[in-house]
MARLORO-722787 format. One record per residue: residue number from 1; residue in three letters; x, y, z of N, C-alpha, C, O in turn. Coordinates in pm, 1 decimal, decimal comma. Example, Ala and Ser with C-alpha at 12.3 -4.5 7.8 and 13.67 -1.06 7.14 Angstrom:
BEGIN
[1 "Ala" [1319,0 -569,0 780,0] [1230,0 -450,0 780,0] [1320,0 -330,0 780,0] [1423,6 -331,9 846,5]];
[2 "Ser" [1285,0 -225,0 708,0] [1367,0 -106,0 714,0] [1290,0 3,0 787,0] [1340,9 113,8 803,9]];
This chain:
BEGIN
[1 "Met" [87,9 756,2 -142,8] [70,5 712,7 -7,0] [121,4 820,2 85,8] [237,1 860,7 75,5]];
[2 "Glu" [38,6 866,8 175,4] [82,3 963,3 273,7] [122,2 889,0 399,4] [52,4 797,4 442,9]];
[3 "Thr" [235,1 928,5 458,5] [277,9 863,3 580,7] [190,5 910,3 695,7] [155,8 1028,1 704,8]];
[4 "Glu" [155,3 816,6 783,9] [74,2 849,9 899,6] [162,5 911,4 1006,0] [285,0 900,0 1000,9]];
[5 "Ala" [98,4 978,0 1104,7] [172,8 1047,3 1209,4] [256,2 950,5 1292,0] [361,8 988,5 1342,5]];
[6 "Asn" [211,6 827,3 1306,8] [283,6 730,0 1390,0] [369,4 635,6 1306,0] [395,2 522,4 1347,0]];
[7 "Ser" [413,5 681,2 1189,6] [498,7 598,7 1104,0] [606,1 684,3 1039,0] [597,7 807,1 1037,8]];
[8 "Gln" [707,3 617,3 985,0] [818,7 686,1 920,9] [850,8 616,8 788,8] [857,9 494,2 781,1]];
[9 "Leu" [870,1 698,3 685,2] [900,9 646,4 552,8] [1052,0 645,2 531,8] [1121,0 742,3 562,8]];
[10 "Tyr" [1102,9 532,4 477,9] [1244,9 518,4 447,8] [1262,8 476,5 302,0] [1183,3 400,0 247,5]];
[11 "Ala" [1368,8 528,3 240,3] [1414,6 477,1 112,3] [1530,2 383,0 143,5] [1625,9 421,1 210,9]];
[12 "Ile" [1520,7 260,4 94,3] [1622,4 159,1 120,2] [1682,3 116,0 -13,0] [1610,2 80,4 -106,2]];
[13 "Ser" [1814,5 119,5 -20,9] [1885,4 77,7 -141,4] [1965,6 -47,7 -109,7] [2038,2 -53,2 -10,4]];
[14 "Ile" [1951,4 -148,8 -195,7] [2019,6 -277,1 -177,5] [2100,6 -306,3 -303,2] [2052,4 -287,3 -414,9]];
[15 "Met" [2224,8 -352,9 -284,1] [2305,7 -393,7 -398,8] [2388,2 -515,2 -360,5] [2436,8 -525,2 -247,9]];
[16 "Ser" [2403,8 -607,7 -454,7] [2480,5 -729,1 -429,3] [2507,3 -799,8 -561,2] [2440,1 -774,6 -661,2]];
[17 "Lys" [2605,2 -887,6 -560,6] [2616,2 -981,4 -671,0] [2488,5 -1064,2 -669,3] [2441,8 -1103,3 -562,3]];
[18 "Asp" [2432,4 -1090,9 -784,3] [2300,6 -1154,9 -789,6] [2304,7 -1298,2 -736,2] [2402,4 -1370,7 -754,6]];
[19 "Arg" [2197,6 -1335,9 -670,8] [2175,1 -1472,7 -625,7] [2025,9 -1491,7 -603,6] [1951,7 -1394,0 -593,1]];
[20 "Ile" [1982,8 -1613,3 -596,6] [1842,5 -1644,0 -569,1] [1811,1 -1608,8 -424,0] [1889,7 -1638,2 -334,0]];
[21 "Gly" [1694,9 -1545,2 -401,6] [1643,8 -1524,3 -266,1] [1668,5 -1389,0 -204,7] [1630,6 -1367,0 -89,6]];
[22 "Ile" [1731,6 -1295,6 -277,6] [1760,5 -1164,6 -216,6] [1632,1 -1091,7 -179,8] [1619,5 -1040,9 -68,4]];
[23 "Ile" [1537,0 -1086,2 -272,1] [1412,5 -1013,7 -244,7] [1339,5 -1078,2 -127,4] [1283,9 -1008,1 -42,8]];
[24 "Ser" [1339,2 -1210,2 -121,7] [1276,2 -1281,3 -10,5] [1344,5 -1246,5 121,3] [1277,3 -1216,3 219,9]];
[25 "Asp" [1478,5 -1250,4 123,6] [1552,6 -1219,0 245,8] [1520,9 -1078,2 295,1] [1494,3 -1057,6 413,5]];
[26 "Val" [1523,8 -982,1 204,0] [1502,1 -841,7 241,6] [1358,0 -820,0 287,0] [1334,4 -758,9 391,3]];
[27 "Ser" [1261,8 -869,4 209,7] [1120,4 -845,6 244,0] [1081,3 -914,9 374,2] [997,1 -863,4 447,7]];
[28 "Gln" [1140,5 -1030,4 404,2] [1112,1 -1097,1 532,1] [1160,0 -1012,2 648,9] [1087,8 -996,0 747,3]];
[29 "Arg" [1283,2 -956,7 638,9] [1335,4 -872,0 746,9] [1249,9 -747,1 765,2] [1227,1 -702,1 877,5]];
[30 "Ile" [1203,2 -692,0 654,0] [1118,0 -572,8 661,7] [985,9 -606,0 730,5] [939,8 -530,9 816,5]];
[31 "Ser" [925,2 -717,9 693,0] [796,2 -754,6 753,2] [811,1 -788,9 900,8] [717,9 -768,0 978,4]];
[32 "Gln" [928,7 -841,9 941,7] [951,5 -871,4 1083,2] [949,4 -745,1 1168,5] [922,9 -751,4 1288,6]];
[33 "Leu" [977,2 -630,5 1106,9] [972,8 -501,4 1176,3] [842,2 -427,1 1147,5] [831,3 -307,0 1172,4]];
[34 "Asn" [743,2 -500,0 1094,6] [612,7 -441,3 1058,0] [625,5 -331,1 953,6] [547,9 -235,5 952,7]];
[35 "Gly" [724,3 -345,5 865,8] [740,2 -249,4 757,4] [645,5 -280,5 643,1] [625,4 -396,7 607,7]];
[36 "Asn" [587,4 -176,1 585,5] [495,0 -189,6 473,3] [563,5 -135,4 347,3] [591,9 -16,0 337,6]];
[37 "Ile" [589,9 -224,9 250,8] [656,8 -183,7 127,2] [557,1 -108,5 39,2] [457,9 -164,9 -7,0]];
[38 "Ala" [585,7 20,9 17,1] [496,3 105,6 -62,3] [529,8 99,2 -210,1] [440,3 104,4 -294,4]];
[39 "Asp" [657,5 88,0 -242,1] [700,2 86,6 -381,9] [834,8 17,6 -389,7] [912,7 21,1 -294,4]];
[40 "Ile" [862,2 -44,8 -502,4] [987,4 -119,8 -518,3] [1028,6 -121,2 -664,6] [945,0 -138,7 -753,3]];
[41 "Arg" [1156,9 -102,8 -689,3] [1214,9 -116,4 -822,9] [1336,6 -205,2 -809,6] [1418,2 -185,9 -719,4]];
[42 "Gln" [1349,9 -302,6 -898,4] [1458,6 -399,0 -888,9] [1506,6 -435,2 -1028,0] [1426,8 -444,9 -1121,2]];
[43 "Ser" [1637,4 -455,4 -1042,4] [1691,2 -500,1 -1170,1] [1823,1 -572,2 -1147,5] [1884,8 -560,5 -1041,6]];
[44 "Val" [1864,8 -646,6 -1248,2] [1994,0 -713,7 -1246,4] [2071,2 -664,3 -1368,3] [2026,3 -679,0 -1481,9]];
[45 "Leu" [2187,4 -605,8 -1343,0] [2271,7 -552,9 -1450,0] [2407,3 -621,4 -1443,9] [2477,2 -612,8 -1343,0]];
[46 "Cys" [2444,5 -689,6 -1551,8] [2574,2 -756,4 -1561,9] [2603,4 -842,7 -1440,1] [2716,1 -845,3 -1390,7]];
[47 "Gly" [2501,4 -913,6 -1391,8] [2520,0 -1004,7 -1279,4] [2511,2 -940,0 -1143,1] [2530,2 -1007,1 -1041,6]];
[48 "Tyr" [2482,3 -808,8 -1138,6] [2467,4 -739,6 -1009,7] [2322,2 -699,4 -988,0] [2257,0 -641,4 -1074,9]];
[49 "Phe" [2274,8 -732,2 -869,5] [2136,7 -706,4 -828,9] [2130,1 -568,6 -764,5] [2215,7 -534,0 -683,1]];
[50 "Ser" [2029,3 -489,9 -800,3] [2006,0 -362,9 -731,7] [1856,7 -345,5 -709,9] [1775,3 -384,9 -793,5]];
[51 "Met" [1821,8 -286,0 -596,7] [1680,6 -267,3 -561,9] [1667,1 -142,6 -476,4] [1748,6 -116,8 -387,8]];
[52 "Ile" [1563,6 -66,4 -504,2] [1528,1 48,7 -421,5] [1385,3 28,4 -374,4] [1296,5 -2,2 -454,0]];
[53 "Leu" [1363,4 45,6 -244,4] [1231,0 28,0 -186,3] [1191,7 153,8 -110,3] [1276,8 220,5 -51,4]];
[54 "Leu" [1063,6 186,0 -111,5] [1006,4 284,2 -20,4] [925,6 204,6 80,5] [832,9 132,5 43,5]];
[55 "Val" [960,5 217,6 208,4] [898,7 135,3 311,9] [854,9 223,1 428,1] [930,4 308,5 474,7]];
[56 "Thr" [732,0 201,4 474,5] [681,3 270,6 591,7] [693,9 178,9 712,7] [644,6 66,1 712,2]];
[57 "Phe" [760,9 229,0 816,7] [777,2 154,9 940,8] [703,6 227,2 1053,7] [687,2 349,1 1048,4]];
[58 "Pro" [659,1 153,4 1155,7] [604,3 219,6 1275,0] [709,4 313,5 1334,3] [829,2 286,7 1324,8]];
[59 "Ser" [664,9 422,7 1394,8] [757,8 525,6 1441,9] [857,0 474,1 1545,7] [965,8 530,1 1559,6]];
[60 "Gln" [821,2 368,1 1619,1] [914,2 316,8 1720,2] [1028,7 235,6 1658,9] [1124,3 202,1 1728,9]];
[61 "Val" [1020,6 203,8 1530,3] [1128,1 131,3 1461,8] [1231,2 234,1 1414,6] [1200,9 320,5 1332,3]];
[62 "Thr" [1352,3 223,6 1467,4] [1457,2 320,5 1435,3] [1537,5 276,5 1313,1] [1531,6 160,9 1271,1]];
[63 "Gln" [1611,8 370,1 1258,0] [1697,4 339,2 1144,0] [1800,2 233,4 1182,5] [1830,0 144,1 1103,1]];
[64 "Leu" [1854,7 242,6 1304,2] [1952,8 143,4 1350,4] [1890,5 3,9 1356,8] [1955,8 -94,7 1322,8]];
[65 "Met" [1765,1 -4,7 1399,9] [1697,0 -134,0 1405,9] [1682,4 -194,6 1265,8] [1701,9 -314,6 1246,6]];
[66 "Ile" [1647,8 -109,5 1168,4] [1631,2 -158,0 1030,3] [1765,8 -205,0 975,6] [1775,6 -313,8 918,8]];
[67 "Glu" [1870,2 -121,9 993,0] [2002,9 -158,5 943,8] [2051,4 -288,8 1007,1] [2107,6 -374,3 938,7]];
[68 "Thr" [2029,5 -303,6 1138,2] [2071,9 -424,9 1208,9] [2001,0 -547,4 1153,1] [2063,2 -651,0 1129,8]];
[69 "Arg" [1870,3 -534,7 1131,8] [1793,1 -649,1 1081,8] [1835,5 -686,1 939,8] [1847,2 -804,4 907,9]];
[70 "Leu" [1858,6 -586,8 854,9] [1902,4 -615,6 717,8] [2043,6 -674,9 715,5] [2073,7 -760,6 632,4]];
[71 "Asn" [2129,6 -629,4 806,6] [2266,2 -682,1 811,5] [2270,3 -826,4 860,1] [2370,0 -895,7 839,4]];
[72 "Glu" [2162,7 -872,6 924,7] [2155,7 -1013,4 964,9] [2163,9 -1105,5 843,2] [2211,4 -1218,6 853,0]];
[73 "Ile" [2117,5 -1056,3 729,5] [2123,8 -1136,2 606,0] [2268,4 -1172,2 575,5] [2297,0 -1282,7 529,5]];
[74 "Asn" [2360,1 -1078,2 601,3] [2500,9 -1100,2 569,2] [2569,0 -1202,7 659,0] [2675,2 -1254,4 624,4]];
[75 "His" [2509,5 -1232,1 773,0] [2567,8 -1333,2 861,3] [2534,7 -1473,7 813,0] [2604,2 -1569,9 845,7]];
[76 "Ala" [2428,3 -1484,4 735,3] [2381,3 -1617,2 696,2] [2397,5 -1647,6 547,9] [2396,3 -1764,3 508,6]];
[77 "Arg" [2412,4 -1545,6 465,7] [2409,1 -1568,3 320,8] [2528,1 -1504,6 251,0] [2584,9 -1406,0 297,8]];
[78 "Glu" [2563,9 -1563,0 139,1] [2666,2 -1507,9 49,2] [2603,3 -1495,8 -89,1] [2516,6 -1576,9 -121,7]];
[79 "Pro" [2641,4 -1400,6 -170,8] [2733,1 -1291,9 -140,4] [2668,1 -1186,5 -50,9] [2546,1 -1183,3 -34,6]];
[80 "Lys" [2750,8 -1102,0 5,8] [2705,0 -999,8 100,2] [2622,8 -892,1 29,2] [2643,7 -862,3 -88,4]];
[81 "Leu" [2528,5 -834,8 104,8] [2448,8 -723,2 53,7] [2508,3 -591,5 101,8] [2559,2 -582,3 213,5]];
[82 "Ser" [2501,7 -491,4 17,7] [2532,7 -354,8 58,0] [2399,2 -282,3 72,8] [2322,1 -273,5 -22,8]];
[83 "Cys" [2372,0 -230,3 193,0] [2242,9 -166,0 221,3] [2265,6 -21,2 261,6] [2360,8 10,5 333,0]];
[84 "Ser" [2177,7 65,6 215,6] [2180,8 203,7 259,9] [2038,5 252,7 280,5] [1948,7 220,5 202,8]];
[85 "Leu" [2018,8 331,5 386,9] [1886,1 381,0 423,3] [1885,7 532,3 429,5] [1986,3 595,0 463,0]];
[86 "Arg" [1772,0 589,8 397,1] [1753,2 733,5 413,6] [1611,9 757,8 462,1] [1515,3 711,9 401,2]];
[87 "Ser" [1600,8 829,7 571,4] [1470,3 867,7 624,1] [1413,6 979,1 537,4] [1484,0 1074,2 503,3]];
[88 "Ile" [1286,9 967,1 502,2] [1221,2 1068,3 419,2] [1120,9 1141,6 506,7] [1020,3 1084,9 549,3]];
[89 "Ser" [1149,9 1268,5 532,9] [1066,9 1343,7 626,6] [947,1 1409,5 560,9] [842,2 1424,4 623,4]];
[90 "Glu" [962,0 1449,0 434,5] [850,5 1516,9 369,2] [742,1 1416,3 329,1] [768,9 1297,7 310,0]];
[91 "Thr" [621,9 1466,1 317,1] [510,7 1381,0 275,6] [522,9 1350,2 127,7] [543,1 1439,6 45,5]];
[92 "Ile" [510,4 1221,9 94,8] [515,1 1179,6 -45,0] [380,7 1117,8 -79,4] [333,8 1027,1 -10,6]];
[93 "Val" [319,4 1166,6 -184,8] [194,8 1108,7 -232,3] [226,4 1029,4 -357,2] [264,5 1085,5 -460,0]];
[94 "Leu" [210,5 898,6 -347,6] [238,1 813,8 -463,1] [119,2 817,5 -558,2] [5,1 806,8 -513,3]];
[95 "Pro" [142,6 832,5 -688,6] [30,9 836,1 -783,7] [-38,3 701,1 -791,2] [22,4 597,0 -766,2]];
[96 "Thr" [-167,9 704,9 -826,5] [-241,2 579,4 -840,6] [-194,1 503,9 -963,7] [-204,8 381,4 -968,7]];
[97 "Ser" [-142,6 574,6 -1062,5] [-87,1 512,0 -1182,1] [64,4 528,6 -1179,0] [115,0 627,6 -1126,4]];
[98 "Thr" [136,3 432,9 -1234,7] [281,5 439,8 -1235,0] [331,0 560,8 -1313,4] [427,6 625,4 -1272,8]];
[99 "Phe" [266,0 592,0 -1424,9] [308,0 702,1 -1509,7] [193,4 801,0 -1528,4] [76,8 761,5 -1529,8]];
[100 "Pro" [226,4 930,1 -1542,8] [121,4 1029,1 -1568,5] [54,4 1006,5 -1703,5] [105,7 933,2 -1788,1]];
[101 "Asp" [-62,1 1071,1 -1722,6] [-141,1 1051,0 -1844,6] [-68,1 1091,6 -1972,0] [-94,7 1036,8 -2078,9]];
[102 "Asn" [23,5 1187,0 -1961,2] [91,3 1237,5 -2081,0] [224,6 1166,2 -2106,8] [312,8 1222,4 -2171,8]];
[103 "Thr" [240,0 1043,9 -2056,8] [363,8 969,1 -2075,1] [373,0 912,9 -2216,5] [275,6 861,6 -2271,7]];
[104 "Tyr" [492,6 924,2 -2273,5] [523,8 865,5 -2403,9] [638,5 766,4 -2387,6] [714,8 772,8 -2291,2]];
[105 "Val" [649,1 675,7 -2482,4] [758,3 579,7 -2483,2] [845,4 609,7 -2604,6] [797,8 612,2 -2718,1]];
[106 "Leu" [972,7 632,3 -2578,6] [1069,8 660,0 -2684,0] [1164,3 539,6 -2693,3] [1233,7 506,3 -2597,2]];
[107 "Thr" [1165,7 476,0 -2808,8] [1255,4 363,0 -2832,6] [1363,8 407,6 -2929,7] [1334,9 459,5 -3037,6]];
[108 "Val" [1489,1 386,9 -2889,9] [1603,0 428,6 -2971,6] [1692,1 307,2 -2993,8] [1732,6 241,0 -2898,3]];
[109 "Thr" [1722,6 278,1 -3119,8] [1809,9 164,2 -3152,0] [1919,6 209,3 -3247,4] [1901,9 301,6 -3326,9]];
[110 "Gly" [2031,8 142,4 -3237,2] [2143,2 173,0 -3325,6] [2263,1 88,1 -3291,0] [2257,1 4,2 -3201,2]];
[111 "Gln" [2371,4 109,7 -3361,9] [2492,6 33,8 -3337,9] [2549,7 70,6 -3201,3] [2555,9 188,0 -3164,6]];
[112 "Asp" [2591,2 -31,3 -3127,0] [2648,6 -8,6 -2994,7] [2777,8 70,6 -3007,4] [2866,4 35,1 -3085,2]];
[113 "Lys" [2787,9 178,9 -2929,8] [2908,8 261,0 -2933,2] [2917,4 342,7 -2805,2] [2816,5 365,1 -2738,4]];
[114 "Val" [3036,6 386,7 -2771,6] [3057,1 473,1 -2655,9] [2978,9 602,4 -2675,8] [2984,7 662,2 -2783,2]];
[115 "Gly" [2906,4 645,5 -2574,4] [2832,2 770,8 -2580,7] [2688,4 757,9 -2625,8] [2619,1 858,8 -2638,9]];
[116 "Phe" [2641,2 635,8 -2649,9] [2503,6 614,6 -2696,8] [2404,0 674,4 -2597,6] [2319,5 755,9 -2634,8]];
[117 "Val" [2414,6 633,5 -2471,4] [2320,7 681,5 -2368,7] [2333,4 832,3 -2350,8] [2233,0 902,6 -2339,0]];
[118 "Ala" [2456,8 881,8 -2348,8] [2478,1 1026,2 -2331,7] [2415,3 1105,4 -2445,4] [2357,6 1211,7 -2422,3]];
[119 "Thr" [2425,8 1055,2 -2567,2] [2369,1 1124,8 -2683,5] [2217,9 1137,4 -2671,3] [2161,8 1244,7 -2693,4]];
[120 "Val" [2152,3 1027,4 -2636,1] [2005,4 1027,0 -2627,7] [1957,1 1111,1 -2510,0] [1864,3 1190,7 -2524,8]];
[121 "Thr" [2018,7 1094,3 -2394,0] [1971,7 1166,9 -2275,6] [2001,8 1316,5 -2285,8] [1928,7 1398,2 -2229,8]];
[122 "Thr" [2108,5 1352,7 -2356,6] [2136,8 1495,0 -2378,7] [2031,3 1556,5 -2469,4] [1987,9 1669,4 -2446,6]];
[123 "Phe" [1989,6 1482,7 -2572,4] [1880,2 1530,5 -2657,3] [1756,0 1556,5 -2570,9] [1690,4 1659,6 -2585,2]];
[124 "Cys" [1725,0 1463,7 -2482,6] [1607,0 1479,5 -2396,0] [1620,1 1604,1 -2309,3] [1526,9 1684,1 -2300,7]];
[125 "Ala" [1735,2 1620,7 -2245,1] [1755,9 1735,6 -2156,5] [1744,9 1867,7 -2232,0] [1686,2 1963,6 -2181,9]];
[126 "Gln" [1800,9 1872,5 -2351,4] [1799,4 1996,3 -2430,6] [1660,8 2030,7 -2483,3] [1636,3 2144,8 -2522,2]];
[127 "Asn" [1569,7 1933,3 -2485,2] [1436,6 1956,3 -2540,2] [1325,3 1948,5 -2435,8] [1208,6 1929,1 -2469,9]];
[128 "Gly" [1362,2 1963,7 -2308,6] [1262,0 1969,0 -2201,6] [1189,8 1838,0 -2178,9] [1075,2 1837,6 -2134,1]];
[129 "Ile" [1255,0 1726,4 -2209,0] [1193,4 1595,0 -2193,1] [1240,3 1534,5 -2060,9] [1360,0 1515,2 -2039,6]];
[130 "Asn" [1145,5 1505,0 -1973,0] [1177,9 1444,7 -1844,0] [1173,9 1292,9 -1857,2] [1071,1 1237,2 -1895,8]];
[131 "Ile" [1285,0 1224,8 -1825,6] [1290,8 1079,3 -1833,7] [1238,3 1020,4 -1703,2] [1294,8 1043,5 -1596,3]];
[132 "Leu" [1128,9 943,5 -1713,3] [1067,6 880,6 -1596,0] [1126,3 743,1 -1568,0] [1136,6 701,4 -1452,6]];
[133 "Asp" [1164,4 673,6 -1673,2] [1218,1 538,4 -1658,5] [1301,6 508,5 -1782,8] [1267,9 551,6 -1893,0]];
[134 "Leu" [1409,4 435,4 -1764,4] [1499,1 408,0 -1876,2] [1553,7 266,9 -1860,6] [1596,6 227,9 -1752,0]];
[135 "Ser" [1552,0 191,3 -1968,2] [1615,9 59,9 -1967,8] [1690,4 41,2 -2098,8] [1652,7 97,0 -2201,9]];
[136 "Thr" [1795,9 -37,3 -2093,5] [1876,5 -62,6 -2212,6] [1904,6 -211,2 -2225,5] [1901,7 -285,2 -2127,2]];
[137 "Thr" [1931,5 -253,2 -2346,7] [1975,2 -390,7 -2371,3] [2063,2 -391,2 -2494,0] [2056,6 -300,9 -2577,5]];
[138 "Arg" [2145,4 -493,2 -2504,2] [2235,7 -503,5 -2618,3] [2218,4 -640,7 -2681,6] [2222,0 -743,1 -2613,4]];
[139 "Arg" [2199,7 -641,2 -2813,0] [2191,4 -766,0 -2888,2] [2296,1 -760,8 -2997,9] [2287,7 -680,3 -3090,7]];
[140 "Ala" [2396,6 -850,0 -2985,1] [2509,2 -848,4 -3079,1] [2568,2 -707,5 -3080,7] [2614,5 -659,4 -2977,3]];
[141 "Asp" [2567,4 -640,4 -3196,8] [2623,4 -504,8 -3204,1] [2516,3 -396,8 -3195,5] [2546,7 -278,4 -3209,5]];
[142 "Glu" [2390,4 -436,6 -3172,6] [2281,6 -338,2 -3167,0] [2247,0 -305,3 -3022,3] [2236,7 -393,5 -2937,0]];
[143 "Tyr" [2229,6 -176,5 -2997,4] [2196,1 -125,8 -2864,0] [2053,7 -71,9 -2868,8] [2016,6 -1,6 -2962,8]];
[144 "Val" [1974,4 -105,0 -2767,8] [1834,9 -61,3 -2763,7] [1810,7 12,4 -2632,8] [1843,7 -37,9 -2525,4]];
[145 "Met" [1752,9 131,5 -2642,1] [1710,4 207,9 -2524,0] [1560,0 225,6 -2529,9] [1504,3 260,0 -2634,1]];
[146 "Ile" [1494,5 201,5 -2416,1] [1351,7 230,0 -2404,1] [1335,5 330,4 -2290,9] [1372,4 303,4 -2176,6]];
[147 "Leu" [1280,2 445,7 -2323,8] [1262,8 552,4 -2226,3] [1114,9 584,3 -2210,7] [1044,4 602,5 -2309,9]];
[148 "Phe" [1068,6 591,0 -2089,1] [934,7 641,3 -2059,2] [953,6 788,3 -2025,0] [1024,2 822,1 -1930,0]];
[149 "Ile" [890,2 875,5 -2102,9] [918,9 1018,5 -2092,1] [792,7 1101,1 -2069,5] [682,6 1063,5 -2109,7]];
[150 "Asp" [813,0 1214,9 -2003,7] [706,3 1310,9 -1976,3] [735,9 1435,7 -2058,7] [844,0 1493,6 -2047,9]];
[151 "Leu" [639,5 1476,9 -2140,9] [661,2 1590,6 -2231,0] [599,5 1720,1 -2179,5] [592,5 1817,9 -2253,9]];
[152 "Met" [554,3 1723,2 -2053,3] [485,2 1840,6 -1999,8] [569,0 1968,3 -2009,2] [513,5 2076,5 -2028,1]];
[153 "Gln" [700,0 1957,9 -1996,5] [785,0 2076,8 -1998,4] [849,7 2100,7 -2135,2] [931,2 2191,4 -2151,9]];
[154 "Ser" [811,8 2017,9 -2231,9] [865,9 2034,7 -2366,9] [775,9 2129,0 -2446,6] [678,8 2182,8 -2393,4]];
[155 "Gln" [808,6 2148,7 -2573,9] [727,7 2235,8 -2659,8] [612,5 2161,4 -2726,2] [551,4 2212,4 -2820,1]];
[156 "Gly" [582,8 2041,4 -2677,9] [469,1 1966,0 -2730,8] [512,6 1850,7 -2817,8] [623,2 1848,7 -2871,7]];
[157 "Val" [422,0 1753,5 -2830,4] [456,6 1629,3 -2899,8] [487,0 1652,2 -3047,8] [575,9 1586,7 -3102,2]];
[158 "Asp" [415,3 1743,7 -3114,7] [440,9 1768,4 -3257,6] [581,0 1824,1 -3279,5] [651,8 1782,3 -3371,2]];
[159 "Ser" [620,2 1918,5 -3194,8] [754,1 1975,7 -3203,8] [860,3 1869,3 -3174,8] [963,8 1864,9 -3241,3]];
[160 "Ile" [835,2 1784,8 -3076,8] [930,7 1679,2 -3041,7] [945,5 1579,8 -3156,0] [1055,8 1532,2 -3183,1]];
[161 "Arg" [834,6 1548,0 -3223,6] [843,1 1454,7 -3337,2] [933,9 1511,2 -3447,5] [1014,1 1437,9 -3505,4]];
[162 "Val" [921,4 1640,6 -3476,3] [1005,6 1704,5 -3577,2] [1152,1 1700,5 -3533,3] [1240,4 1668,1 -3612,7]];
[163 "Arg" [1177,1 1733,7 -3406,6] [1314,6 1734,6 -3355,4] [1374,3 1593,3 -3353,1] [1493,0 1574,4 -3379,5]];
[164 "Leu" [1290,0 1494,9 -3321,0] [1337,3 1357,1 -3322,2] [1376,7 1311,3 -3462,1] [1472,4 1235,9 -3479,3]];
[165 "Lys" [1301,9 1357,5 -3561,2] [1334,3 1322,9 -3700,5] [1473,7 1376,6 -3736,4] [1554,7 1305,1 -3795,3]];
[166 "His" [1501,0 1503,2 -3700,6] [1633,1 1561,7 -3726,8] [1741,7 1490,5 -3645,8] [1851,7 1466,1 -3695,4]];
[167 "Phe" [1709,2 1457,8 -3520,7] [1803,5 1387,6 -3434,4] [1839,9 1251,2 -3493,7] [1956,6 1212,0 -3494,4]];
[168 "Ser" [1739,3 1180,2 -3543,1] [1761,6 1048,2 -3602,8] [1852,3 1058,8 -3725,6] [1943,9 978,6 -3744,0]];
[169 "Glu" [1824,8 1159,6 -3809,3] [1904,8 1177,3 -3931,5] [2049,0 1213,8 -3899,6] [2141,4 1165,3 -3965,0]];
[170 "Ser" [2068,8 1299,2 -3799,1] [2204,5 1345,0 -3768,6] [2284,9 1242,3 -3688,3] [2407,3 1236,6 -3700,0]];
[171 "Ser" [2216,5 1161,5 -3607,2] [2287,4 1065,7 -3521,2] [2298,2 926,6 -3583,3] [2382,8 846,6 -3543,4]];
[172 "Gly" [2212,1 898,4 -3681,1] [2208,9 764,8 -3739,9] [2134,6 663,1 -3654,5] [2141,0 542,9 -3680,4]];
[173 "Leu" [2064,5 711,0 -3553,1] [1988,3 622,2 -3465,0] [1843,3 614,8 -3511,6] [1788,7 712,2 -3563,4]];
[174 "Arg" [1781,5 498,4 -3492,9] [1639,8 482,3 -3526,3] [1556,6 513,0 -3401,6] [1584,0 461,4 -3293,3]];
[175 "Val" [1454,7 597,7 -3418,3] [1372,7 637,2 -3303,9] [1224,3 613,1 -3334,0] [1177,7 631,9 -3446,3]];
[176 "Val" [1152,9 571,3 -3231,0] [1008,0 554,0 -3240,5] [947,6 618,1 -3116,4] [986,9 586,3 -3004,1]];
[177 "Leu" [851,9 708,6 -3136,6] [782,0 773,2 -3025,7] [635,3 734,6 -3031,9] [570,4 750,3 -3135,3]];
[178 "Gln" [583,6 683,9 -2920,7] [441,7 648,9 -2915,1] [388,2 676,7 -2775,2] [461,6 673,2 -2676,5]];
[179 "His" [258,4 704,3 -2769,6] [196,6 729,3 -2639,5] [202,1 601,5 -2557,7] [192,8 491,2 -2611,6]];
[180 "Tyr" [217,3 617,9 -2426,7] [228,9 502,9 -2336,6] [110,5 408,1 -2348,8] [128,5 286,5 -2343,8]];
[181 "Asn" [-11,2 461,9 -2364,8] [-130,1 376,9 -2374,6] [-124,9 285,9 -2497,6] [-168,2 170,8 -2492,5]];
[182 "Ile" [-71,4 339,0 -2608,4] [-56,7 257,6 -2729,7] [50,6 152,0 -2708,1] [32,1 35,5 -2743,3]];
[183 "Phe" [163,2 193,3 -2649,9] [271,8 99,7 -2621,0] [221,0 -14,4 -2532,5] [249,7 -131,5 -2557,7]];
[184 "Arg" [145,9 21,1 -2429,7] [94,9 -80,5 -2336,6] [-2,5 -174,8 -2406,4] [1,6 -295,9 -2384,7]];
[185 "Ala" [-89,9 -119,2 -2490,1] [-187,9 -202,4 -2560,6] [-120,8 -300,3 -2655,3] [-164,1 -414,8 -2668,8]];
[186 "Val" [-14,0 -254,5 -2721,3] [56,2 -339,7 -2817,1] [140,1 -445,7 -2747,0] [152,4 -557,8 -2796,4]];
[187 "Asn" [197,6 -411,3 -2632,4] [293,1 -499,3 -2566,4] [236,9 -577,7 -2448,6] [305,0 -664,1 -2393,5]];
[188 "Glu" [112,9 -548,3 -2409,5] [56,3 -616,7 -2293,7] [26,5 -761,8 -2327,5] [-25,6 -793,1 -2434,5]];
[189 "Ile" [60,6 -850,0 -2233,9] [32,6 -991,2 -2251,2] [-93,5 -1025,7 -2174,0] [-100,4 -1004,3 -2053,0]];
[190 "Asn" [-192,6 -1078,8 -2243,0] [-316,4 -1118,9 -2175,0] [-303,9 -1265,0 -2136,3] [-307,4 -1354,3 -2220,9]];
[191 "Leu" [-289,1 -1287,6 -2004,7] [-275,2 -1424,1 -1955,8] [-413,3 -1487,2 -1943,6] [-509,1 -1420,2 -1905,1]];
[192 "Pro" [-424,1 -1616,4 -1976,5] [-554,9 -1682,4 -1962,4] [-594,4 -1694,3 -1815,8] [-509,3 -1712,8 -1728,8]];
[193 "Thr" [-722,7 -1683,6 -1789,7] [-772,0 -1700,6 -1653,0] [-785,7 -1850,1 -1624,3] [-821,2 -1928,8 -1712,0]];
[194 "Leu" [-757,2 -1886,6 -1501,8] [-763,4 -2027,0 -1462,9] [-899,0 -2061,8 -1405,7] [-922,3 -2176,4 -1367,5]];
């Protein structure tokens, strides 16, 4: 999405103890200022809600106006939200697809331990692997990481597969690498049409 000459793009970060209605509260305040939400990422970690939005506002809407409107939520609702805004001056073109064509999904599982995330992400950094998205979960003593990765700056998928095999053997972690299209086909839920 390219910002128009009479509009301004903002990155808005929201954090709070989780409760029902946060997204509704925030999106209502944004729409009251004629803000158009271009992109949004939201998650709840250990009971804390976090969200990042890219929003285009008309040029006459100032950062102070946005902050004031979002802070109105704190006068009426508990727990309080922590909000931060940043004006984005450069033109950003959002891709039509969430991930590039050469995206792979790397799944890493193993016993939960200190340094798990650091071990995996260091392997990625050392091998030219760009992490596009990362999520983790813990089940009993098992830790699971799912990474959406871009291999454009790496030495290629065949080389990465060999390195992953050595990494798995040396770290004791189980790894699975598959192209994003295969991952999506296997994991996509086809809902019945009404």
